[in-house]
C-alpha positions in Angstrom: -72.8 -58.8 25.7 -74.2 -59.6 22.0 -76.6 -56.6 22.7 -73.6 -54.6 23.6 -71.5 -55.6 20.7 -74.4 -55.0 18.2 -74.7 -51.7 19.7 -70.9 -51.1 19.1 -71.4 -52.1 15.5 -74.4 -49.6 14.9 -71.8 -47.0 16.7 -68.7 -47.6 15.0 -71.0 -47.8 11.7 -72.2 -44.1 12.5 -68.4 -43.0 12.9 -67.6 -44.5 9.7 -69.8 -42.4 8.1 -69.2 -39.3 9.7 -65.4 -39.8 9.1 -65.9 -40.1 5.4 -68.7 -37.7 5.3 -66.0 -35.5 6.9 -63.2 -36.5 4.3 -65.5 -35.7 1.8 -66.1 -32.3 2.8 -62.5 -31.0 3.5 -61.9 -29.3 -0.1 -58.1 -29.2 0.6 -58.5 -27.6 4.0 -56.6 -29.3 6.8 -57.4 -26.6 9.5 -61.1 -27.1 9.2 -63.3 -28.7 11.8 -64.7 -31.3 9.4 -60.6 -32.4 9.5 -60.8 -32.3 13.1 -63.9 -34.5 13.4 -62.1 -36.5 10.8 -59.2 -36.8 13.0 -61.2 -38.0 16.3 -63.4 -40.6 14.0 -59.7 -42.1 13.0 -58.5 -42.2 16.7 -61.8 -43.7 17.6 -61.5 -46.3 15.1 -57.9 -46.9 16.1 -58.8 -47.2 19.5 -62.1 -48.6 20.6 -62.5 -51.4 18.3 -59.0 -52.6 18.7 -58.9 -52.1 22.6 -62.2 -53.0 23.6 -64.5 -54.3 21.1 -62.5 -57.0 19.3 -60.9 -58.4 22.4 -64.4 -58.9 23.8 -65.7 -60.6 20.5 -62.1 -62.8 20.7 -63.3 -64.3 24.2 -66.7 -65.2 22.6 -65.1 -66.5 19.6 -62.9 -68.4 21.6 -65.4 -69.8 23.8 -67.8 -70.8 20.8 -64.8 -72.7 19.3 -64.6 -74.7 22.7 -68.4 -75.6 22.4 -68.7 -76.0 18.6 -65.1 -77.2 17.0 -66.4 -77.1 13.5 -66.4 -73.6 13.7 -62.7 -73.6 13.6 -62.2 -72.2 10.3 -64.6 -69.6 11.0 -63.4 -68.4 14.2 -60.0 -68.4 12.7 -61.1 -66.1 9.8 -62.8 -63.7 12.3 -59.5 -63.4 14.5 -57.4 -62.6 11.3 -59.8 -60.0 10.1 -59.3 -58.6 13.6 -55.7 -58.5 12.9 -56.4 -57.3 9.4 -58.5 -54.5 10.9 -56.0 -53.1 13.3 -53.5 -53.0 10.3 -55.8 -51.0 8.3 -56.6 -48.9 11.2 -52.7 -48.0 11.7 -52.5 -47.4 8.2 -55.4 -45.2 8.1 -53.8 -42.9 10.7 -50.4 -43.0 9.1 -52.1 -41.4 6.1 -53.9 -38.8 8.5 -50.4 -37.9 9.9 -49.0 -37.6 6.4 -51.8 -35.4 5.1 -51.3 -33.2 8.3 -47.6 -32.8 7.5 -48.8 -31.2 4.5 -48.1 -33.8 1.9 -50.9 -33.2 -0.9 -50.6 -36.3 -2.3 -51.5 -38.2 0.9 -55.2 -36.3 0.8 -55.9 -38.8 -1.7 -54.4 -41.7 0.0 -56.1 -40.8 3.3 -59.6 -40.8 1.2 -58.6 -44.2 -0.2 -57.3 -45.8 3.2 -60.7 -44.4 4.7 -62.8 -46.2 2.1 -61.1 -49.3 2.1 -61.1 -49.7 6.2 -64.6 -48.5 6.3 -65.5 -51.6 3.5 -63.2 -53.9 5.6 -65.0 -53.2 8.7 -68.6 -53.0 7.5 -68.2 -56.3 6.0 -66.5 -58.1 9.0 -69.6 -56.7 11.2 -72.1 -57.9 8.9 -70.5 -61.1 9.0 -70.3 -61.6 12.8 -74.0 -60.5 12.9 -75.4 -62.6 10.4 -73.5 -65.9 10.8 -71.8 -65.9 14.0 -73.5 -63.7 16.7 -76.7 -66.1 16.3 -74.2 -69.2 16.9 -73.0 -67.9 19.9 -76.4 -67.0 21.6 -77.3 -70.7 20.6 -74.0 -72.6 22.2 -72.8 -70.5 24.9 -74.0 -71.3 28.5 -74.6 -68.9 31.6 -71.2 -70.1 32.9 -69.4 -69.5 29.7 -70.7 -65.7 29.6 -69.7 -65.4 33.0 -65.9 -66.4 32.2 -65.9 -64.2 29.6 -67.5 -61.1 31.3 -64.6 -62.0 33.9 -62.0 -61.4 30.9 -63.3 -59.0 28.8 -62.2 -55.5 28.9 -64.7 -53.6 30.9 -63.8 -49.8 29.5 -66.9 -48.1 28.3 -67.2 -46.5 25.1 -65.5 -43.2 24.9 -68.0 -41.4 22.5 -71.4 -43.2 23.2 -71.4 -44.4 26.8 -74.6 -43.4 28.8 -72.8 -40.8 31.2 -71.9 -37.6 28.9 -68.3 -37.2 29.4 -67.1 -34.0 31.2 -65.2 -31.5 29.3 -61.6 -32.1 28.8 -61.8 -35.7 30.0 -62.0 -37.2 26.6 -60.0 -36.9 23.2 -63.2 -37.1 21.5 -65.1 -33.7 22.5 -66.3 -33.3 18.6 -67.6 -36.7 18.2 -69.4 -36.7 21.7 -70.9 -33.2 21.0 -71.9 -34.1 17.2 -73.8 -37.4 18.1 -75.1 -35.9 21.6 -76.4 -33.1 19.2 -77.7 -35.7 16.9 -79.7 -37.6 19.5 -81.5 -34.5 20.6 -82.6 -33.4 17.0 
């Protein structure tokens, strides 16, 4: 599961970079393919990390806390960061909707929200990878992992899963196509 979470981090980072690049290339045109791609990035960032990735991590953090009570503050901080990231992802989505509604001043707000969310998410993932995942790998037992897997959301990543999604089955067609062509080239 740690390997899967690290893969998620890598993929989330790729989506963050694409979102920022797409927003930078807008040139004020909300009807562009760049804006559509940015919309899919934001949708992905509001759905997959908050509904699947972070709940999996929270289960591991709780199990770590059961094994190693001295990490209570660190685990508490990570839980709070998950809440903060959820709030910021919704603010990012709200800024996107305002931009789509044609409020010119919100294009700048959308850029600011995107950069703020991206910075927060990157810092959060870095902390998990460097400080917490190694502790989890040391402290959790096979039975702990079985319990976590039994409770964890089993949803596949809608953009990066092994099997390509069939046309029309995903709200991420531009992202799937973009990242699939990136792997080929």
